[in-house]
Each structure stands twice: as C-alpha cells, then as structure tokens.
TORKOL-4160 file (C-alpha; in steps of 0.2 Angstrom, whole numbers, padded with zeros to 4 digits, m for minus):
438
<pt num="1" X="0042" Y="0097" Z="m0044"/>
<pt num="2" X="0037" Y="0087" Z="m0058"/>
<pt num="3" X="0019" Y="0093" Z="m0059"/>
<pt num="4" X="0026" Y="0108" Z="m0066"/>
<pt num="5" X="0040" Y="0099" Z="m0078"/>
<pt num="6" X="0029" Y="0098" Z="m0093"/>
<pt num="7" X="0025" Y="0114" Z="m0094"/>
<pt num="8" X="0044" Y="0120" Z="m0092"/>
<pt num="9" X="0051" Y="0109" Z="m0104"/>
<pt num="10" X="0050" Y="0108" Z="m0123"/>
<pt num="11" X="0052" Y="0092" Z="m0132"/>
<pt num="12" X="0069" Y="0099" Z="m0140"/>
<pt num="13" X="0074" Y="0101" Z="m0122"/>
<pt num="14" X="0071" Y="0084" Z="m0116"/>
<pt num="15" X="0080" Y="0076" Z="m0130"/>
<pt num="16" X="0095" Y="0087" Z="m0127"/>
<pt num="17" X="0100" Y="0076" Z="m0113"/>
<pt num="18" X="0096" Y="0059" Z="m0123"/>
<pt num="19" X="0108" Y="0049" Z="m0133"/>
<pt num="20" X="0102" Y="0047" Z="m0152"/>
<pt num="21" X="0103" Y="0032" Z="m0161"/>
<pt num="22" X="0108" Y="0035" Z="m0179"/>
<pt num="23" X="0096" Y="0031" Z="m0193"/>
<pt num="24" X="0092" Y="0013" Z="m0198"/>
<pt num="25" X="0097" Y="m0003" Z="m0188"/>
<pt num="26" X="0106" Y="m0002" Z="m0172"/>
<pt num="27" X="0126" Y="m0005" Z="m0173"/>
<pt num="28" X="0135" Y="m0021" Z="m0167"/>
<pt num="29" X="0138" Y="m0013" Z="m0150"/>
<pt num="30" X="0122" Y="m0003" Z="m0147"/>
<pt num="31" X="0105" Y="m0005" Z="m0139"/>
<pt num="32" X="0092" Y="0004" Z="m0147"/>
<pt num="33" X="0077" Y="0009" Z="m0134"/>
<pt num="34" X="0063" Y="0019" Z="m0140"/>
<pt num="35" X="0056" Y="0032" Z="m0128"/>
<pt num="36" X="0037" Y="0037" Z="m0133"/>
<pt num="37" X="0031" Y="0049" Z="m0118"/>
<pt num="38" X="0019" Y="0063" Z="m0118"/>
<pt num="39" X="0024" Y="0080" Z="m0111"/>
<pt num="40" X="0011" Y="0089" Z="m0119"/>
<pt num="41" X="m0008" Y="0089" Z="m0115"/>
<pt num="42" X="m0018" Y="0087" Z="m0098"/>
<pt num="43" X="m0008" Y="0070" Z="m0096"/>
<pt num="44" X="0008" Y="0079" Z="m0098"/>
<pt num="45" X="0011" Y="0077" Z="m0078"/>
<pt num="46" X="0008" Y="0060" Z="m0078"/>
<pt num="47" X="0018" Y="0054" Z="m0093"/>
<pt num="48" X="0035" Y="0064" Z="m0092"/>
<pt num="49" X="0042" Y="0060" Z="m0077"/>
<pt num="50" X="0044" Y="0040" Z="m0078"/>
<pt num="51" X="0050" Y="0042" Z="m0096"/>
<pt num="52" X="0063" Y="0056" Z="m0090"/>
<pt num="53" X="0069" Y="0043" Z="m0077"/>
<pt num="54" X="0070" Y="0029" Z="m0089"/>
<pt num="55" X="0082" Y="0040" Z="m0100"/>
<pt num="56" X="0091" Y="0044" Z="m0082"/>
<pt num="57" X="0092" Y="0027" Z="m0078"/>
<pt num="58" X="0100" Y="0021" Z="m0094"/>
<pt num="59" X="0111" Y="0037" Z="m0096"/>
<pt num="60" X="0118" Y="0031" Z="m0077"/>
<pt num="61" X="0121" Y="0014" Z="m0084"/>
<pt num="62" X="0132" Y="0021" Z="m0099"/>
<pt num="63" X="0140" Y="0032" Z="m0087"/>
<pt num="64" X="0144" Y="0020" Z="m0073"/>
<pt num="65" X="0147" Y="0004" Z="m0084"/>
<pt num="66" X="0149" Y="0008" Z="m0101"/>
<pt num="67" X="0131" Y="0001" Z="m0105"/>
<pt num="68" X="0127" Y="m0018" Z="m0102"/>
<pt num="69" X="0140" Y="m0029" Z="m0104"/>
<pt num="70" X="0149" Y="m0017" Z="m0116"/>
<pt num="71" X="0133" Y="m0014" Z="m0126"/>
<pt num="72" X="0130" Y="0005" Z="m0127"/>
<pt num="73" X="0110" Y="0011" Z="m0122"/>
<pt num="74" X="0103" Y="0024" Z="m0135"/>
<pt num="75" X="0087" Y="0031" Z="m0138"/>
<pt num="76" X="0076" Y="0043" Z="m0145"/>
<pt num="77" X="0061" Y="0052" Z="m0141"/>
<pt num="78" X="0043" Y="0052" Z="m0149"/>
<pt num="79" X="0029" Y="0063" Z="m0143"/>
<pt num="80" X="0013" Y="0055" Z="m0142"/>
<pt num="81" X="0002" Y="0068" Z="m0132"/>
<pt num="82" X="m0008" Y="0053" Z="m0126"/>
<pt num="83" X="m0016" Y="0051" Z="m0142"/>
<pt num="84" X="m0017" Y="0034" Z="m0149"/>
<pt num="85" X="m0015" Y="0039" Z="m0167"/>
<pt num="86" X="0003" Y="0048" Z="m0163"/>
<pt num="87" X="0007" Y="0032" Z="m0152"/>
<pt num="88" X="0004" Y="0021" Z="m0169"/>
<pt num="89" X="0015" Y="0035" Z="m0180"/>
<pt num="90" X="0030" Y="0033" Z="m0165"/>
<pt num="91" X="0029" Y="0014" Z="m0167"/>
<pt num="92" X="0030" Y="0013" Z="m0185"/>
<pt num="93" X="0042" Y="0026" Z="m0187"/>
<pt num="94" X="0054" Y="0020" Z="m0171"/>
<pt num="95" X="0052" Y="0000" Z="m0175"/>
<pt num="96" X="0063" Y="0003" Z="m0191"/>
<pt num="97" X="0078" Y="0009" Z="m0181"/>
<pt num="98" X="0081" Y="m0008" Z="m0171"/>
<pt num="99" X="0068" Y="m0006" Z="m0157"/>
<pt num="100" X="0068" Y="m0024" Z="m0148"/>
<pt num="101" X="0056" Y="m0019" Z="m0135"/>
<pt num="102" X="0042" Y="m0005" Z="m0133"/>
<pt num="103" X="0035" Y="0003" Z="m0118"/>
<pt num="104" X="0018" Y="0014" Z="m0121"/>
<pt num="105" X="0016" Y="0019" Z="m0104"/>
<pt num="106" X="m0003" Y="0021" Z="m0106"/>
<pt num="107" X="m0017" Y="0008" Z="m0107"/>
<pt num="108" X="m0025" Y="0016" Z="m0123"/>
<pt num="109" X="m0009" Y="0019" Z="m0130"/>
<pt num="110" X="m0003" Y="0001" Z="m0125"/>
<pt num="111" X="m0019" Y="m0007" Z="m0136"/>
<pt num="112" X="m0015" Y="0003" Z="m0151"/>
<pt num="113" X="m0001" Y="m0007" Z="m0154"/>
<pt num="114" X="m0004" Y="m0022" Z="m0146"/>
<pt num="115" X="m0006" Y="m0032" Z="m0161"/>
<pt num="116" X="0006" Y="m0024" Z="m0171"/>
<pt num="117" X="0019" Y="m0027" Z="m0158"/>
<pt num="118" X="0015" Y="m0046" Z="m0158"/>
<pt num="119" X="0016" Y="m0047" Z="m0177"/>
<pt num="120" X="0032" Y="m0038" Z="m0177"/>
<pt num="121" X="0038" Y="m0047" Z="m0162"/>
<pt num="122" X="0043" Y="m0033" Z="m0152"/>
<pt num="123" X="0039" Y="m0036" Z="m0135"/>
<pt num="124" X="0026" Y="m0023" Z="m0125"/>
<pt num="125" X="0030" Y="m0018" Z="m0108"/>
<pt num="126" X="0014" Y="m0012" Z="m0097"/>
<pt num="127" X="0021" Y="m0010" Z="m0081"/>
<pt num="128" X="0005" Y="m0009" Z="m0070"/>
<pt num="129" X="m0006" Y="m0005" Z="m0086"/>
<pt num="130" X="m0012" Y="m0011" Z="m0102"/>
<pt num="131" X="m0022" Y="m0026" Z="m0107"/>
<pt num="132" X="m0023" Y="m0037" Z="m0091"/>
<pt num="133" X="m0027" Y="m0053" Z="m0099"/>
<pt num="134" X="m0012" Y="m0051" Z="m0109"/>
<pt num="135" X="m0003" Y="m0060" Z="m0093"/>
<pt num="136" X="m0007" Y="m0076" Z="m0100"/>
<pt num="137" X="0008" Y="m0077" Z="m0110"/>
<pt num="138" X="0001" Y="m0093" Z="m0120"/>
<pt num="139" X="m0009" Y="m0080" Z="m0130"/>
<pt num="140" X="0000" Y="m0064" Z="m0128"/>
<pt num="141" X="0019" Y="m0070" Z="m0131"/>
<pt num="142" X="0025" Y="m0052" Z="m0132"/>
<pt num="143" X="0013" Y="m0042" Z="m0121"/>
<pt num="144" X="0018" Y="m0041" Z="m0104"/>
<pt num="145" X="0007" Y="m0030" Z="m0090"/>
<pt num="146" X="0022" Y="m0033" Z="m0076"/>
<pt num="147" X="0022" Y="m0033" Z="m0059"/>
<pt num="148" X="0003" Y="m0030" Z="m0053"/>
<pt num="149" X="m0009" Y="m0026" Z="m0067"/>
<pt num="150" X="m0025" Y="m0018" Z="m0064"/>
<pt num="151" X="m0037" Y="m0033" Z="m0059"/>
<pt num="152" X="m0024" Y="m0038" Z="m0045"/>
<pt num="153" X="m0022" Y="m0021" Z="m0040"/>
<pt num="154" X="m0041" Y="m0020" Z="m0036"/>
<pt num="155" X="m0041" Y="m0035" Z="m0026"/>
<pt num="156" X="m0027" Y="m0026" Z="m0015"/>
<pt num="157" X="m0037" Y="m0011" Z="m0014"/>
<pt num="158" X="m0053" Y="m0019" Z="m0007"/>
<pt num="159" X="m0042" Y="m0030" Z="0005"/>
<pt num="160" X="m0034" Y="m0014" Z="0012"/>
<pt num="161" X="m0052" Y="m0007" Z="0014"/>
<pt num="162" X="m0058" Y="m0023" Z="0023"/>
<pt num="163" X="m0041" Y="m0022" Z="0035"/>
<pt num="164" X="m0048" Y="m0005" Z="0039"/>
<pt num="165" X="m0066" Y="m0011" Z="0043"/>
<pt num="166" X="m0058" Y="m0023" Z="0054"/>
<pt num="167" X="m0060" Y="m0039" Z="0043"/>
<pt num="168" X="m0065" Y="m0045" Z="0027"/>
<pt num="169" X="m0081" Y="m0050" Z="0034"/>
<pt num="170" X="m0084" Y="m0032" Z="0038"/>
<pt num="171" X="m0087" Y="m0028" Z="0020"/>
<pt num="172" X="m0104" Y="m0034" Z="0018"/>
<pt num="173" X="m0118" Y="m0021" Z="0016"/>
<pt num="174" X="m0105" Y="m0005" Z="0013"/>
<pt num="175" X="m0107" Y="0006" Z="m0002"/>
<pt num="176" X="m0091" Y="0007" Z="m0012"/>
<pt num="177" X="m0090" Y="0019" Z="m0026"/>
<pt num="178" X="m0079" Y="0014" Z="m0041"/>
<pt num="179" X="m0074" Y="0031" Z="m0048"/>
<pt num="180" X="m0064" Y="0029" Z="m0065"/>
<pt num="181" X="m0056" Y="0038" Z="m0079"/>
<pt num="182" X="m0068" Y="0035" Z="m0094"/>
<pt num="183" X="m0055" Y="0027" Z="m0106"/>
<pt num="184" X="m0050" Y="0008" Z="m0108"/>
<pt num="185" X="m0037" Y="0011" Z="m0092"/>
<pt num="186" X="m0053" Y="0017" Z="m0080"/>
<pt num="187" X="m0063" Y="0002" Z="m0087"/>
<pt num="188" X="m0052" Y="m0012" Z="m0084"/>
<pt num="189" X="m0058" Y="m0014" Z="m0066"/>
<pt num="190" X="m0077" Y="m0012" Z="m0069"/>
<pt num="191" X="m0079" Y="m0032" Z="m0069"/>
<pt num="192" X="m0067" Y="m0036" Z="m0055"/>
<pt num="193" X="m0075" Y="m0024" Z="m0043"/>
<pt num="194" X="m0092" Y="m0032" Z="m0048"/>
<pt num="195" X="m0086" Y="m0049" Z="m0043"/>
<pt num="196" X="m0077" Y="m0044" Z="m0027"/>
<pt num="197" X="m0094" Y="m0036" Z="m0022"/>
<pt num="198" X="m0102" Y="m0051" Z="m0025"/>
<pt num="199" X="m0090" Y="m0059" Z="m0016"/>
<pt num="200" X="m0089" Y="m0051" Z="m0001"/>
<pt num="201" X="m0107" Y="m0043" Z="0001"/>
<pt num="202" X="m0104" Y="m0024" Z="m0003"/>
<pt num="203" X="m0112" Y="m0013" Z="m0016"/>
<pt num="204" X="m0103" Y="m0006" Z="m0030"/>
<pt num="205" X="m0107" Y="0009" Z="m0039"/>
<pt num="206" X="m0097" Y="0013" Z="m0055"/>
<pt num="207" X="m0096" Y="0031" Z="m0060"/>
<pt num="208" X="m0086" Y="0038" Z="m0075"/>
<pt num="209" X="m0077" Y="0055" Z="m0076"/>
<pt num="210" X="m0075" Y="0060" Z="m0095"/>
<pt num="211" X="m0056" Y="0065" Z="m0100"/>
<pt num="212" X="m0048" Y="0077" Z="m0094"/>
<pt num="213" X="m0057" Y="0076" Z="m0078"/>
<pt num="214" X="m0057" Y="0094" Z="m0073"/>
<pt num="215" X="m0077" Y="0096" Z="m0074"/>
<pt num="216" X="m0083" Y="0084" Z="m0060"/>
<pt num="217" X="m0098" Y="0093" Z="m0051"/>
<pt num="218" X="m0111" Y="0083" Z="m0058"/>
<pt num="219" X="m0102" Y="0066" Z="m0053"/>
<pt num="220" X="m0098" Y="0072" Z="m0035"/>
<pt num="221" X="m0117" Y="0079" Z="m0035"/>
<pt num="222" X="m0121" Y="0061" Z="m0036"/>
<pt num="223" X="m0109" Y="0055" Z="m0025"/>
<pt num="224" X="m0116" Y="0065" Z="m0011"/>
<pt num="225" X="m0133" Y="0060" Z="m0014"/>
<pt num="226" X="m0128" Y="0040" Z="m0013"/>
<pt num="227" X="m0116" Y="0044" Z="0003"/>
<pt num="228" X="m0105" Y="0030" Z="0000"/>
<pt num="229" X="m0093" Y="0020" Z="0015"/>
<pt num="230" X="m0079" Y="0021" Z="0003"/>
<pt num="231" X="m0072" Y="0027" Z="m0014"/>
<pt num="232" X="m0060" Y="0018" Z="m0025"/>
<pt num="233" X="m0051" Y="0028" Z="m0039"/>
<pt num="234" X="m0043" Y="0025" Z="m0056"/>
<pt num="235" X="m0038" Y="0042" Z="m0060"/>
<pt num="236" X="m0027" Y="0049" Z="m0070"/>
<pt num="237" X="m0018" Y="0065" Z="m0075"/>
<pt num="238" X="m0029" Y="0082" Z="m0069"/>
<pt num="239" X="m0043" Y="0071" Z="m0064"/>
<pt num="240" X="m0035" Y="0065" Z="m0048"/>
<pt num="241" X="m0032" Y="0082" Z="m0042"/>
<pt num="242" X="m0048" Y="0089" Z="m0045"/>
<pt num="243" X="m0057" Y="0073" Z="m0036"/>
<pt num="244" X="m0046" Y="0077" Z="m0021"/>
<pt num="245" X="m0053" Y="0095" Z="m0020"/>
<pt num="246" X="m0072" Y="0088" Z="m0024"/>
<pt num="247" X="m0071" Y="0077" Z="m0011"/>
<pt num="248" X="m0065" Y="0090" Z="0000"/>
<pt num="249" X="m0079" Y="0102" Z="m0006"/>
<pt num="250" X="m0093" Y="0089" Z="m0001"/>
<pt num="251" X="m0085" Y="0084" Z="0017"/>
<pt num="252" X="m0081" Y="0066" Z="0010"/>
<pt num="253" X="m0065" Y="0060" Z="0021"/>
<pt num="254" X="m0050" Y="0060" Z="0011"/>
<pt num="255" X="m0043" Y="0044" Z="0022"/>
<pt num="256" X="m0058" Y="0035" Z="0012"/>
<pt num="257" X="m0053" Y="0040" Z="m0004"/>
<pt num="258" X="m0042" Y="0027" Z="m0010"/>
<pt num="259" X="m0034" Y="0031" Z="m0026"/>
<pt num="260" X="m0024" Y="0018" Z="m0037"/>
<pt num="261" X="m0007" Y="0017" Z="m0040"/>
<pt num="262" X="m0008" Y="0028" Z="m0055"/>
<pt num="263" X="m0018" Y="0042" Z="m0044"/>
<pt num="264" X="m0003" Y="0043" Z="m0030"/>
<pt num="265" X="0011" Y="0053" Z="m0035"/>
<pt num="266" X="0015" Y="0071" Z="m0031"/>
<pt num="267" X="0007" Y="0078" Z="m0047"/>
<pt num="268" X="m0010" Y="0072" Z="m0040"/>
<pt num="269" X="m0009" Y="0079" Z="m0022"/>
<pt num="270" X="0002" Y="0097" Z="m0022"/>
<pt num="271" X="m0010" Y="0105" Z="m0033"/>
<pt num="272" X="m0022" Y="0099" Z="m0023"/>
<pt num="273" X="m0016" Y="0109" Z="m0008"/>
<pt num="274" X="m0024" Y="0105" Z="0009"/>
<pt num="275" X="m0038" Y="0097" Z="0003"/>
<pt num="276" X="m0025" Y="0082" Z="m0001"/>
<pt num="277" X="m0020" Y="0079" Z="0016"/>
<pt num="278" X="m0024" Y="0062" Z="0022"/>
<pt num="279" X="m0029" Y="0055" Z="0005"/>
<pt num="280" X="m0023" Y="0037" Z="0002"/>
<pt num="281" X="m0016" Y="0028" Z="m0013"/>
<pt num="282" X="m0009" Y="0010" Z="m0017"/>
<pt num="283" X="0009" Y="0012" Z="m0021"/>
<pt num="284" X="0019" Y="m0001" Z="m0033"/>
<pt num="285" X="0036" Y="0007" Z="m0029"/>
<pt num="286" X="0044" Y="0016" Z="m0016"/>
<pt num="287" X="0048" Y="0035" Z="m0017"/>
<pt num="288" X="0063" Y="0047" Z="m0011"/>
<pt num="289" X="0081" Y="0046" Z="m0015"/>
<pt num="290" X="0087" Y="0033" Z="0000"/>
<pt num="291" X="0089" Y="0019" Z="m0013"/>
<pt num="292" X="0108" Y="0016" Z="m0020"/>
<pt num="293" X="0101" Y="0016" Z="m0038"/>
<pt num="294" X="0093" Y="0033" Z="m0037"/>
<pt num="295" X="0111" Y="0039" Z="m0027"/>
<pt num="296" X="0120" Y="0032" Z="m0043"/>
<pt num="297" X="0109" Y="0042" Z="m0055"/>
<pt num="298" X="0113" Y="0059" Z="m0045"/>
<pt num="299" X="0131" Y="0056" Z="m0045"/>
<pt num="300" X="0132" Y="0049" Z="m0063"/>
<pt num="301" X="0121" Y="0060" Z="m0070"/>
<pt num="302" X="0115" Y="0075" Z="m0064"/>
<pt num="303" X="0133" Y="0079" Z="m0056"/>
<pt num="304" X="0138" Y="0077" Z="m0074"/>
<pt num="305" X="0125" Y="0089" Z="m0081"/>
<pt num="306" X="0117" Y="0075" Z="m0090"/>
<pt num="307" X="0100" Y="0073" Z="m0084"/>
<pt num="308" X="0084" Y="0071" Z="m0094"/>
<pt num="309" X="0074" Y="0083" Z="m0082"/>
<pt num="310" X="0078" Y="0092" Z="m0065"/>
<pt num="311" X="0088" Y="0088" Z="m0050"/>
<pt num="312" X="0076" Y="0092" Z="m0038"/>
<pt num="313" X="0063" Y="0080" Z="m0047"/>
<pt num="314" X="0073" Y="0063" Z="m0043"/>
<pt num="315" X="0064" Y="0054" Z="m0030"/>
<pt num="316" X="0047" Y="0058" Z="m0032"/>
<pt num="317" X="0035" Y="0044" Z="m0037"/>
<pt num="318" X="0034" Y="0044" Z="m0053"/>
<pt num="319" X="0051" Y="0046" Z="m0058"/>
<pt num="320" X="0054" Y="0033" Z="m0046"/>
<pt num="321" X="0042" Y="0022" Z="m0056"/>
<pt num="322" X="0052" Y="0026" Z="m0071"/>
<pt num="323" X="0068" Y="0019" Z="m0063"/>
<pt num="324" X="0059" Y="0004" Z="m0059"/>
<pt num="325" X="0054" Y="0001" Z="m0079"/>
<pt num="326" X="0073" Y="0005" Z="m0081"/>
<pt num="327" X="0078" Y="m0009" Z="m0069"/>
<pt num="328" X="0065" Y="m0022" Z="m0078"/>
<pt num="329" X="0069" Y="m0017" Z="m0095"/>
<pt num="330" X="0088" Y="m0018" Z="m0093"/>
<pt num="331" X="0087" Y="m0034" Z="m0082"/>
<pt num="332" X="0078" Y="m0042" Z="m0097"/>
<pt num="333" X="0093" Y="m0038" Z="m0108"/>
<pt num="334" X="0107" Y="m0045" Z="m0096"/>
<pt num="335" X="0095" Y="m0061" Z="m0094"/>
<pt num="336" X="0093" Y="m0062" Z="m0113"/>
<pt num="337" X="0111" Y="m0058" Z="m0116"/>
<pt num="338" X="0116" Y="m0072" Z="m0103"/>
<pt num="339" X="0107" Y="m0084" Z="m0114"/>
<pt num="340" X="0111" Y="m0077" Z="m0130"/>
<pt num="341" X="0128" Y="m0070" Z="m0130"/>
<pt num="342" X="0135" Y="m0055" Z="m0120"/>
<pt num="343" X="0143" Y="m0041" Z="m0128"/>
<pt num="344" X="0130" Y="m0038" Z="m0143"/>
<pt num="345" X="0112" Y="m0030" Z="m0144"/>
<pt num="346" X="0099" Y="m0043" Z="m0142"/>
<pt num="347" X="0084" Y="m0045" Z="m0154"/>
<pt num="348" X="0064" Y="m0044" Z="m0151"/>
<pt num="349" X="0063" Y="m0063" Z="m0149"/>
<pt num="350" X="0077" Y="m0063" Z="m0137"/>
<pt num="351" X="0071" Y="m0048" Z="m0127"/>
<pt num="352" X="0054" Y="m0060" Z="m0125"/>
<pt num="353" X="0065" Y="m0074" Z="m0117"/>
<pt num="354" X="0071" Y="m0062" Z="m0106"/>
<pt num="355" X="0056" Y="m0053" Z="m0100"/>
<pt num="356" X="0049" Y="m0073" Z="m0097"/>
<pt num="357" X="0065" Y="m0077" Z="m0087"/>
<pt num="358" X="0065" Y="m0062" Z="m0074"/>
<pt num="359" X="0068" Y="m0066" Z="m0055"/>
<pt num="360" X="0069" Y="m0052" Z="m0044"/>
<pt num="361" X="0073" Y="m0060" Z="m0029"/>
<pt num="362" X="0077" Y="m0049" Z="m0014"/>
<pt num="363" X="0096" Y="m0052" Z="m0017"/>
<pt num="364" X="0095" Y="m0047" Z="m0033"/>
<pt num="365" X="0086" Y="m0032" Z="m0029"/>
<pt num="366" X="0097" Y="m0027" Z="m0017"/>
<pt num="367" X="0111" Y="m0030" Z="m0030"/>
<pt num="368" X="0105" Y="m0016" Z="m0041"/>
<pt num="369" X="0103" Y="m0006" Z="m0027"/>
<pt num="370" X="0085" Y="m0006" Z="m0027"/>
<pt num="371" X="0079" Y="m0013" Z="m0011"/>
<pt num="372" X="0061" Y="m0006" Z="m0007"/>
<pt num="373" X="0061" Y="0002" Z="m0022"/>
<pt num="374" X="0051" Y="m0014" Z="m0032"/>
<pt num="375" X="0044" Y="m0029" Z="m0024"/>
<pt num="376" X="0050" Y="m0046" Z="m0027"/>
<pt num="377" X="0043" Y="m0055" Z="m0041"/>
<pt num="378" X="0045" Y="m0066" Z="m0056"/>
<pt num="379" X="0039" Y="m0072" Z="m0073"/>
<pt num="380" X="0036" Y="m0086" Z="m0084"/>
<pt num="381" X="0029" Y="m0092" Z="m0101"/>
<pt num="382" X="0013" Y="m0094" Z="m0093"/>
<pt num="383" X="0013" Y="m0080" Z="m0081"/>
<pt num="384" X="0019" Y="m0061" Z="m0089"/>
<pt num="385" X="0012" Y="m0051" Z="m0074"/>
<pt num="386" X="0021" Y="m0057" Z="m0058"/>
<pt num="387" X="0007" Y="m0054" Z="m0046"/>
<pt num="388" X="0017" Y="m0044" Z="m0034"/>
<pt num="389" X="0011" Y="m0035" Z="m0020"/>
<pt num="390" X="0006" Y="m0017" Z="m0017"/>
<pt num="391" X="0008" Y="m0005" Z="m0003"/>
<pt num="392" X="m0003" Y="0010" Z="0003"/>
<pt num="393" X="0003" Y="0027" Z="0006"/>
<pt num="394" X="m0005" Y="0043" Z="0012"/>
<pt num="395" X="m0001" Y="0060" Z="0009"/>
<pt num="396" X="0003" Y="0070" Z="0025"/>
<pt num="397" X="0002" Y="0087" Z="0018"/>
<pt num="398" X="0020" Y="0088" Z="0013"/>
<pt num="399" X="0024" Y="0070" Z="0007"/>
<pt num="400" X="0019" Y="0052" Z="0006"/>
<pt num="401" X="0020" Y="0040" Z="0020"/>
<pt num="402" X="0018" Y="0023" Z="0021"/>
<pt num="403" X="0002" Y="0015" Z="0030"/>
<pt num="404" X="0003" Y="m0003" Z="0026"/>
<pt num="405" X="0016" Y="m0018" Z="0023"/>
<pt num="406" X="0016" Y="m0026" Z="0006"/>
<pt num="407" X="m0002" Y="m0031" Z="0004"/>
<pt num="408" X="m0004" Y="m0048" Z="m0007"/>
<pt num="409" X="m0015" Y="m0048" Z="m0022"/>
<pt num="410" X="m0029" Y="m0062" Z="m0024"/>
<pt num="411" X="m0022" Y="m0072" Z="m0037"/>
<pt num="412" X="m0034" Y="m0087" Z="m0034"/>
<pt num="413" X="m0047" Y="m0074" Z="m0040"/>
<pt num="414" X="m0039" Y="m0065" Z="m0053"/>
<pt num="415" X="m0028" Y="m0079" Z="m0061"/>
<pt num="416" X="m0044" Y="m0088" Z="m0068"/>
<pt num="417" X="m0052" Y="m0072" Z="m0075"/>
<pt num="418" X="m0036" Y="m0069" Z="m0084"/>
<pt num="419" X="m0037" Y="m0087" Z="m0091"/>
<pt num="420" X="m0054" Y="m0086" Z="m0097"/>
<pt num="421" X="m0052" Y="m0068" Z="m0104"/>
<pt num="422" X="m0036" Y="m0072" Z="m0113"/>
<pt num="423" X="m0045" Y="m0089" Z="m0120"/>
<pt num="424" X="m0060" Y="m0079" Z="m0126"/>
<pt num="425" X="m0046" Y="m0067" Z="m0136"/>
<pt num="426" X="m0039" Y="m0080" Z="m0142"/>
<pt num="427" X="m0056" Y="m0088" Z="m0149"/>
<pt num="428" X="m0060" Y="m0072" Z="m0157"/>
<pt num="429" X="m0043" Y="m0070" Z="m0165"/>
<pt num="430" X="m0041" Y="m0088" Z="m0170"/>
<pt num="431" X="m0025" Y="m0088" Z="m0161"/>
<pt num="432" X="m0021" Y="m0107" Z="m0154"/>
<pt num="433" X="m0012" Y="m0106" Z="m0136"/>
<pt num="434" X="0007" Y="m0110" Z="m0137"/>
<pt num="435" X="0013" Y="m0122" Z="m0124"/>
<pt num="436" X="0022" Y="m0117" Z="m0109"/>
<pt num="437" X="0027" Y="m0134" Z="m0103"/>
<pt num="438" X="0045" Y="m0133" Z="m0106"/>
C-alpha cells in the first residue's frame, strides 16, 4: 500500500513514469504541469500518493484522449521534502518552463509561494488546504483553496459530533480537545473552533503536537487529565498514526476521535494496527476503484505499464484525492480552452478564468466518470472555494466505511470570517479588492 511507497520508490523511479517537458517554454501543442511532491522525510506517506495519482490521471488522458483537445499534457517532478525553502526553489526553477498552474499540496508550502504566484499570475490550487481566506477572490485572484477549506471542514466536524450527541443543543457543556499539528496547517482552525465553542456552548482546549509528531506522551497525559468527551484532530504524516495508538493506550474511544480529511487515509490507520479500529475521519473524496475514471486509469495506464506508482495502491484514499486534483485542474483547462480557443495550451491568466468558472454538477461529474468520488461544487470570482459538503468514514480494521451522508458546511459562519480576514490582509498589503460584479 501507499504507506510503503515513499520508502520503495526513489525520485528517479517516480520520474521514469512521467512525461518530461523540454527545457524552456511549452510548445504549441503541450501544456506543462509542474509536479511538486515530497517522497522523502516524515511526510512522505502524506505527500507521495496524491501526486502519483495526479500524474497517472494526466497519463490516462494522454493515452485515452491524446491530451485535452489535442494538447498533450507534460510534467516534471520536483522534490520538496515538505520544506518551504525547497518549494520556493522548485517554483523558481519550474515556472520558467511555462507553468500556468501550481499545486504545492501543503499549507506551509502554499504560504511559501502564495505571493510569488499572485505576482506571476500563476494560479495556486490548494485542494482542501492552504490559506483559507484566499477563498475571497477579490483579494486573492490567483489562489484557490478549492472544494472545502479548513474552516468549512471544522464546522462540519462539529456538526457531525452534534448529530452523534443527538442534536446541536447537546453540545453545550461538552469538553472537546483540538489536537493539531504545530504548523500553519494545524493552526488554521484554532479561531474557528473557538467561535464554534462560543456558539454552541462547549469548551475547547487546543493542544499542539510538534512535528514530526512521533513523541506525544506528554500531550496524551494532558488529555487523560482533561478527560474530554471528544477529540478533533488536525493531523499530518506520522502524527496521526501515533495519536491513534496513544488514544488506545489511555483507553480513549476511537469513535470519539475524529480526524480531518488529512488524517483519514490508509497510511494513517494500517500502521496503527488494531488500535485504529473504529477511528473516524472526515472525507472529501471517495475511496476504492469502483469509479469509471479509476477503471480508465487502470486500463490505459497500469495495463500498459505506464503507472507512476504501483497498481495495488490505486483506489486508496490519498491516491483518489490526487485523481480529484487532476479532475479539477484538467476541467479548468477545458473550461479555459472553451473560451480562449481549443487545441492550444492556455496561459496562467486563462487558467485563472477557468478556475473561476468551474461547475461540477452531478451531470458533469458523471460524464467524467467520478460520481461519488467528489461532491458537486462551483466557483466564481467571489468564491474560490465552492463550499462543498464532506462525508465521514470509519475504519473497520481493514477498510474505510462511510458512516454519514454528505454533511453541509456552515457557510453563514465561515464566509463572513473569510471576508473579514481577506479584507484585513488587503489592508495590510495595500491591495484594493477587484470587482466581482461582472
């Protein structure tokens, strides 16, 4: 499975399955897509699967369709080891090859190149991560924290706990621990959980876990003394599997430990063994191979020996998330081509337009062979997120099992917070908001 992938594959092995772009700007019939990933380090199991899937999805489009409207997709990997300075190095090197979209796949990594990408007019895709207030496209025209951002996800997690308690009014008086990775990613939801606690009358205690998250003994001693009713976790990499084991060690019920969608994959549960049974996490995408788009990846890529990873890993949670990244990115290219001209690569500004005009209706999702893989959502100049719902899943000891329908996020709470934060950023940076009236 993918939790072994980072140690099995060298960077060279990963590149071998990719289509490499020639040095210099992209050619008339090629669309260059930079791939920044982290195969190495404690976050390797976190960052490798989705980018492998992203490359596999593009390879499938090349094999099945000849690219997008005759434009072949080409890409090149750059290893960041989840280090912001290395992300900047990758950005500076690959943008010169004609990059018109960027996917750092990591909040700290996104922050490292956010302002650079805005200045260079290279759209930054931050699927379920990154800077949350970038959802306000008036102040962040080239940043897209797509589908469901951290703040929105937090509201759905509390809503799920409320449903489990028998109603949102039953949250009053509960004690909830916010166990978070001590990084920009983990800290993103602190303010929202504070607001949710005030709104619903529960008590929240924030507890950071230093990276890489292997030593959590002191934190769990505090948790044991605090005796919370629930724990919400913003985990990453080795932190999540360690937290699951520590929860079992102190006898905390795993079905009251709810991870966010970056804490809910096979890489998090399988290494934790029996301790992971009944653990619950949010999910922004479906798992498994029972989707036509996944079947096409197997048929056109792995059956032809052109996969960037291993066939048995196709369909795992984070792999499928990478397919979603591919679906969204390539759909934005199609939308942009439809406006600016098919049969030729698009520019960064055209890509930005495409990303602002996404419309993943149930019908369009079905056409893409992805029904159930991602929820319906749409974007606009004003809304760079989409406000999509999320599901919850439970580990049964062998696989993830869905335990909820799509749970709506609280946009009435989140959107004003986004707009206020974005306006403050604009004031600090001297940015005047653009008009989104047209």
